[in-house]
C-alpha positions in Angstrom: 0.0 -0.3 0.1 1.6 3.2 -1.3 1.9 6.1 1.8 -1.3 8.0 0.5 -3.6 4.9 0.6 -2.4 4.2 3.8 -3.0 7.5 5.1 -6.5 7.6 3.3 -7.4 4.6 5.4 -6.2 5.6 8.6 -8.6 9.0 8.3 -11.5 6.4 7.2 -11.1 4.0 10.1 -10.9 7.1 12.5 -13.8 8.8 10.6 -15.6 5.7 11.6 -14.7 5.3 14.9 -15.5 8.9 16.0 -19.0 8.1 14.2 -19.6 4.9 16.5 -18.4 6.6 19.6 -21.1 9.8 18.7 -24.3 9.2 21.1 -26.6 10.5 23.3 -26.5 10.9 27.0 -28.3 8.4 28.8 -30.1 8.2 32.5 -28.3 9.9 35.0 -25.5 11.0 32.9 -24.7 7.9 31.4 -24.2 7.3 27.4 -25.0 5.0 24.8 -22.0 5.5 22.8 -19.8 2.5 21.3 -17.1 0.9 23.6 -14.1 2.9 24.7 -11.3 2.6 27.2 -9.7 4.7 29.3 -6.8 4.3 31.5 -7.0 4.6 35.2 -4.0 4.9 37.8 -5.0 2.8 40.8 -2.7 0.7 43.7 -3.0 -2.6 45.0 -4.7 -2.3 48.5 -3.9 -4.8 51.4 -7.1 -6.0 51.4 -7.2 -7.3 47.8 -5.6 -6.4 44.4 -7.1 -4.6 41.7 -9.0 -6.5 39.3 -10.2 -6.1 35.6 -13.2 -8.1 36.3 -15.1 -6.8 39.2 -18.8 -6.8 38.4 -19.6 -3.2 39.1 -17.3 -2.3 36.2 -19.3 -4.8 34.1 -22.4 -3.0 35.0 -20.8 0.2 34.6 -19.5 -0.7 31.1 -23.1 -2.0 30.1 -24.8 1.7 31.1 -21.8 3.9 29.6 -19.9 2.0 26.9 -16.7 2.7 28.9 -14.2 0.1 30.2 -11.5 1.4 32.7 -8.2 -0.3 31.8 -6.4 0.3 35.4 -2.7 1.0 35.5 -1.8 -0.8 38.8 1.4 0.1 41.0 2.5 -0.8 44.4 1.2 1.5 47.5 4.9 2.2 48.3 5.7 3.2 44.5 2.4 5.6 43.9 3.6 8.6 44.9 6.8 8.5 42.6 4.7 7.5 39.8 2.3 10.0 40.1 4.9 12.7 40.6 7.0 11.8 37.5 3.9 11.3 35.4 2.6 15.0 36.4 6.2 16.2 35.9 6.5 14.5 32.0 2.8 15.5 31.5 1.8 11.6 30.9 -1.0 11.1 33.2 -3.4 8.3 32.6 -6.8 9.4 31.4 -8.4 8.8 34.9 -6.1 9.7 38.1 -6.4 10.6 41.7 -4.5 13.8 42.7 -4.4 16.1 45.4 -6.6 19.0 44.7 -3.3 21.3 45.3 -1.9 19.1 42.8 -5.0 19.9 40.5 -5.0 23.5 41.0 -1.3 23.7 40.2 -0.8 21.5 37.5 -4.3 22.3 35.4 -3.3 25.8 34.0 -0.3 24.2 32.6 -2.2 21.7 30.6 -1.8 18.4 32.6 -5.2 18.1 33.3 -8.6 18.8 31.6 -10.7 22.1 32.6 -13.4 20.7 33.7 -15.2 24.1 33.6 -15.2 24.0 29.9 -17.8 20.8 29.8 -20.4 21.5 32.8 -23.0 22.1 30.4 -22.7 19.0 29.6 -22.5 17.4 32.8 -25.4 17.9 34.9 -24.2 16.0 37.8 -20.6 17.5 38.0 -22.6 21.2 38.0 -24.9 20.2 40.6 -21.9 18.9 42.8 -19.9 22.2 42.6 -23.2 24.1 43.5 -24.0 22.0 46.5 -20.1 21.7 47.7 -19.0 25.5 47.4 -15.9 24.4 49.0 -15.3 21.5 46.8 -15.1 24.2 43.8 -13.0 26.3 45.6 -10.3 23.7 46.1 -10.5 22.5 42.6 -10.1 25.8 41.1 -6.8 26.8 39.8 -5.5 30.1 39.4 -6.9 30.7 36.0 -10.4 30.1 37.3 -10.4 26.8 35.6 -11.7 23.5 37.6 -9.3 20.6 37.1 -10.7 18.1 40.0 -13.7 16.2 41.3 -12.7 16.0 45.2 -13.5 12.7 46.9 -16.3 13.4 49.5 -15.4 12.0 53.1 -18.1 13.1 55.6 -21.5 14.0 55.6 -22.8 17.7 55.1 -24.0 17.6 58.7 -20.7 17.5 59.9 -21.6 14.4 62.5 -19.6 11.6 61.0 -15.9 11.1 63.1 -13.3 8.7 63.2 -11.7 8.2 66.6 -12.1 7.0 69.9 -10.6 6.7 73.5 -10.1 2.8 74.1 -9.6 1.0 77.4 -9.6 -2.8 78.3 -12.9 -3.6 79.0 -12.2 -6.9 80.4 -9.4 -5.5 82.8 -11.7 -2.4 83.9 -14.2 -5.0 85.0 -12.0 -7.3 86.6 -10.5 -4.5 89.1 -13.7 -2.7 89.1 -12.5 0.8 87.3 -14.5 3.6 86.1 -14.2 5.3 82.6 -12.8 8.6 83.5 -14.6 11.8 82.4 -12.1 14.4 83.7 -8.0 14.7 83.1 -7.5 14.2 87.0 -9.9 10.5 86.6 -7.9 9.9 83.8 -4.7 10.0 85.6 -6.2 8.4 88.4 -7.2 5.4 86.1 -3.9 4.8 84.5 -2.5 4.9 88.2 -4.9 2.1 89.3 -4.1 -0.2 86.2 -0.2 0.3 86.8 -1.1 -0.9 90.4 -3.2 -3.7 89.4 -1.4 -4.8 86.4 2.5 -3.8 87.5 4.1 -5.4 84.1 2.4 -3.3 81.8 2.4 0.9 81.0 -1.2 1.6 80.7 -0.9 4.6 78.2 0.0 3.9 74.6 -0.4 5.9 71.2 0.2 4.5 67.7 2.6 7.4 66.7 3.5 10.9 68.4 1.7 13.3 65.6 -0.9 12.6 63.4 -4.6 12.1 64.2 -4.1 9.5 66.7 -0.5 10.8 67.9 0.2 11.6 71.6 1.1 15.2 71.0 -2.0 16.0 68.7 -4.3 14.2 71.4 -2.9 15.8 74.1 -2.2 19.2 72.8 -5.7 19.6 72.1 -7.0 18.3 75.6 -4.8 21.2 76.9 -5.2 24.2 74.4 -8.0 23.4 72.2 -6.1 23.5 69.1 -5.8 20.1 66.8 -2.3 19.6 65.9 0.0 22.3 65.9 -1.8 24.8 63.5 -5.1 24.6 63.1 -8.3 26.4 63.5 -9.7 27.1 67.3 -13.4 25.6 66.9 -14.3 28.2 69.7 -13.1 31.6 67.7 -13.1 30.5 64.3 -9.5 31.6 63.9 -6.3 29.8 63.4 -3.9 29.5 66.2 -0.5 27.7 67.2 -0.8 25.3 70.1 2.4 25.9 71.5 1.7 29.6 72.0 -1.4 28.6 73.9 -2.3 28.7 77.8 -1.9 25.0 78.7 1.0 23.9 76.4 3.5 24.1 79.0 1.0 21.9 81.4 0.6 19.5 78.6 4.4 18.7 78.5 4.4 18.6 82.5 1.7 16.3 82.7 2.9 13.9 79.9 6.4 13.9 82.0 4.4 12.8 85.1 3.1 10.1 83.2 6.6 9.1 81.5 8.4 9.1 85.0 5.7 7.1 86.9 5.7 4.6 84.1 2.1 5.1 83.0 3.1 6.3 79.5 4.7 3.3 77.4 8.9 4.3 77.4 9.7 3.8 74.1 6.2 5.9 72.9 8.4 8.2 70.7 9.9 5.2 68.4 7.1 2.5 68.5 6.2 1.3 65.2 2.3 0.8 64.3 3.0 -2.8 64.3 5.0 -2.8 67.9 2.0 -0.3 69.0 -0.5 -3.2 68.1 1.4 -6.2 69.8 1.7 -4.2 73.0 -2.0 -3.4 73.0 -3.2 -6.8 71.8 -0.7 -8.7 74.8 -1.8 -6.6 77.6 1.2 -4.7 78.0 -0.9 -1.5 77.5 -4.2 -1.0 78.0 -5.1 2.4 77.0 -4.8 4.0 73.7 -6.6 6.6 71.1 -7.7 5.2 67.8 -9.8 4.8 64.6 -13.0 3.6 65.9 -13.6 1.2 62.8 -10.9 -1.0 64.0 -12.7 -1.9 67.5 -13.8 -5.2 66.5 -11.0 -6.4 64.5 -8.5 -5.4 67.4 -10.8 -7.4 69.9 -10.9 -10.7 67.6 -6.7 -9.9 67.3 -6.7 -9.7 71.1 -8.3 -12.9 71.6 -6.3 -14.5 69.1 -3.2 -13.2 70.8 -4.1 -15.6 73.6 -6.8 -13.5 75.9 -10.2 -15.0 75.8 -11.5 -12.3 77.8 -10.0 -9.5 75.4 -12.8 -6.6 75.1 -12.3 -3.1 74.4 -14.6 -0.4 75.1 -14.8 3.1 74.6 -14.2 5.9 77.1 -15.9 9.7 76.7 -13.6 12.5 75.7 -12.0 14.5 78.4 -10.0 17.9 78.6 -8.0 20.0 81.0 -10.2 22.3 83.2 -11.6 25.3 81.2 -11.0 23.4 77.8 -13.7 22.1 76.1 -13.2 18.1 74.9 -13.9 18.3 71.3 -12.9 15.9 67.9 -13.2 17.3 64.3 -15.8 15.5 62.3 -14.5 14.0 59.0 -13.9 16.6 56.4 -17.1 16.9 54.1 -14.6 17.6 51.3 -11.5 15.7 51.2 -7.8 16.8 50.4 -7.8 14.5 47.0 -9.6 14.0 43.9 -10.4 12.8 40.6 -8.7 14.4 37.4 -8.7 13.8 33.8 -5.8 14.0 31.6 -5.6 17.2 29.4 -4.6 14.9 26.4 -7.6 12.3 27.0 -9.1 11.3 23.9 -12.6 12.3 23.2 -12.8 14.5 25.9 -16.4 15.3 26.0 -16.9 11.6 26.6 -14.5 11.3 29.3 -16.2 14.0 31.1 -19.6 12.3 30.4 -18.3 9.1 32.2 -16.7 11.3 35.1 -20.1 12.8 35.1 -21.9 9.2 35.5 -19.5 8.5 38.1 -20.3 11.6 40.5 -24.0 11.0 39.9 -26.5 9.0 42.1 -26.1 5.7 40.0 -22.6 5.6 39.3 -21.4 6.6 42.7 -23.8 4.1 43.9 -21.9 1.5 42.1 -18.6 2.6 43.6 -19.5 3.5 46.8 -22.1 0.7 47.6 -22.0 -2.0 44.8 -25.0 -3.9 43.8 -28.1 -3.7 45.2 -29.0 -7.3 46.6 -25.2 -8.7 46.3 -23.5 -6.3 48.3 -26.0 -4.2 50.1 -29.8 -3.9 50.7 -32.0 -0.8 51.4 -33.2 -0.9 55.1 -35.9 1.6 55.9 -34.7 3.6 52.9 -30.9 3.6 53.8 -28.3 1.4 52.2 -26.8 -1.6 54.3 -23.9 -3.8 53.7 -24.5 -7.4 53.2 -24.3 -8.8 56.9 -22.6 -11.7 55.4 -19.7 -9.6 55.1 -19.3 -8.9 59.1 -18.9 -5.9 61.3 -16.0 -4.7 59.2 -17.0 -5.4 55.5 -14.0 -3.4 53.9 -12.3 -6.5 53.0 -14.5 -8.2 51.1 -16.1 -5.0 49.5 -12.4 -4.0 48.0 -11.2 -7.5 47.3 -14.1 -8.9 45.6 -16.4 -6.3 44.2 -13.9 -3.0 43.7 -16.2 -1.2 46.2 -15.1 1.5 48.8 -11.6 1.0 46.7 -9.3 4.0 47.0 -8.5 5.7 43.9 -11.5 4.7 42.3 -14.5 5.6 44.7 -15.5 9.5 44.7 -18.0 9.0 47.8 -16.5 7.6 51.2 -19.3 9.3 53.1 -21.9 7.3 51.2 -19.8 4.1 51.9 -19.3 5.2 55.6 -23.0 5.7 56.0 -23.8 2.4 55.0 -21.3 0.5 57.2 -22.5 2.4 60.0 -25.9 1.6 59.4 -25.0 -2.2 59.8 -23.1 -1.7 63.6 -23.6 -3.6 66.3 -25.7 -2.2 69.0 -22.7 -1.7 71.1 -20.8 0.5 68.2 -24.0 2.7 67.6 -24.1 3.1 71.3 -20.5 4.6 71.3 -21.5 6.7 68.2 -24.2 8.5 70.3 -22.0 8.7 73.3 -19.8 11.0 71.2 -22.0 13.0 69.4 -21.6 15.8 71.5 -18.0 16.1 71.2 -17.8 16.5 67.4 -17.7 19.8 66.0 -17.3 20.5 61.9 -14.0 20.1 60.5 -12.0 23.0 59.5 -12.2 23.5 55.4 -9.1 23.4 53.3 -6.8 26.0 52.7 -6.2 27.5 49.0 -2.7 29.0 49.4 -1.2 30.8 46.6 2.5 30.0 45.1 3.9 32.2 47.4 2.0 31.2 50.6 3.3 27.4 49.4 6.8 28.7 49.4 6.8 30.1 52.6 5.2 26.6 54.4 8.0 24.6 52.0 10.5 26.7 53.4 9.3 26.9 57.0 6.9 24.0 58.0 9.1 20.9 58.2 11.8 22.4 60.0 9.4 23.7 62.6 7.6 20.8 63.1 10.9 18.7 63.7 11.8 21.0 65.9 8.7 20.8 68.2 8.8 17.0 68.0 12.3 16.9 69.1 12.0 19.1 71.7 8.7 18.0 73.1 10.2 14.5 73.4 13.4 15.8 75.3 10.8 17.8 78.0 8.7 14.6 78.2 11.3 12.1 78.6 13.4 14.3 81.2 16.4 14.8 78.7 15.8 18.6 79.1 14.4 19.5 82.2 11.0 21.4 81.9 11.5 24.7 83.7 9.9 28.0 82.8 13.2 29.5 81.5 13.4 26.4 79.1 10.0 26.7 77.8 10.4 30.4 77.2 13.4 29.5 75.1 11.8 26.8 73.4 8.9 29.0 72.2 11.3 32.2 71.3 13.4 29.4 69.0 9.8 28.6 67.4 9.3 32.4 66.2 12.8 32.3 65.2 11.8 29.1 63.0 8.8 31.2 61.4 5.9 30.3 63.5 4.5 33.7 63.3 4.8 33.9 59.8 3.1 30.4 59.1 0.2 31.6 61.7 -0.4 34.6 59.9 -0.2 32.8 56.3 -3.0 30.2 57.5 -5.2 33.1 58.5 -5.0 34.9 55.6 -5.5 31.8 53.2 -8.4 31.0 55.2 -9.9 34.5 55.0 -9.2 34.8 51.6 -10.9 31.5 50.4 -13.6 31.5 53.1 -14.3 35.4 54.2 -13.2 34.4 57.7 -16.0 31.7 58.1 
């Protein structure tokens, strides 16, 4: 075949393919176009590997004509793979990125500007109208919209993730009561140490992060979650080490450490070591994800303690501080993006629109009615055969509630909580009064991002190091030592960062 004939054949084939793909919108944003495939970056979760034959995607393909081609990487290699793809503008057709990555790289033609297609994407348009925060965090400096943020929590701000755990069997055995105040908490730890002298009652899975020792006790003594965060009482940003009570927090934890009420290796424990010590009775009080309670109980029994039980303790705080926990954020930090180079852009957006609509999100978040979930009084509840922690079965066998695939974790969590045991539901109810709405995400300028990059890591490392020195007694906790500590934090940029966070928050949300 001569080159001209070959070129003509290719043009004819392309025209026929384009004709085959042309179609009209189906119900709920689906399409009746001809078959098409899109690449989609994912990673294998521990619960089960990504599969090409999950039934939900057979259903979705039947409704839309679209078949995802999952490009699978390891969880360990995901971040590097994604960074390389973004840097070289070779992202897969569909990809989960942070909303910040979307905002920064969308205007550089790495991701498709969804705003150009909203007239043909009614579900996406309704989504951004319903969740202004989602639109704010998805919008780049050029005004384009580059991600569909994943929903994490209910709009009422009631869902939450963490509880105080205590060994319920030991509490009953020794006639101990759950504490309601900080003094009662200390007394409980003292009693547990007396009754179980070979144990260190308090243990945490980390020193920072949602369940970290410094995070949890910092909030307890200052009312601030983490180092920089919104004060739920005033609505303004604050820096915990500057607050009244921070010095007292350090002294309290130093007392627990000195009296062997806190695991002496708390600062260097791995998550596996934390779990082993909790399950084998080396510790008995912790703060952790509530979803893991029944799994931990089963593991504890298997570890050799037939009576092993974990109960929930109420939240408590220092005098003058209101105990609270932030709800799950409604809008998550990550979102689905589409490559700017995707073939048939309108078709890709229509497919994303379908997945964001009710029918599509039901497949991704719930599965198939009658197989993975049922309706109870009009509300979805997962198949009881999947047990109290249905995540493994749903992810492994169905591809449901799978990270980098689902768009609505809130819907999944609601179905899971509908099927909780009476005891677990009672725990949720007991915590309801402690839950306050999570802060909205910040949308930072490039200059603000550079400031954060240049200051925050060094600052937080210094805080972590000094707190550990104070608590373990390596550096005596005196008023002078604490003053030197806060002076150094100021020199490392604490004031600049605090001002930046407040400015970014006010600019994005008008101070509220």
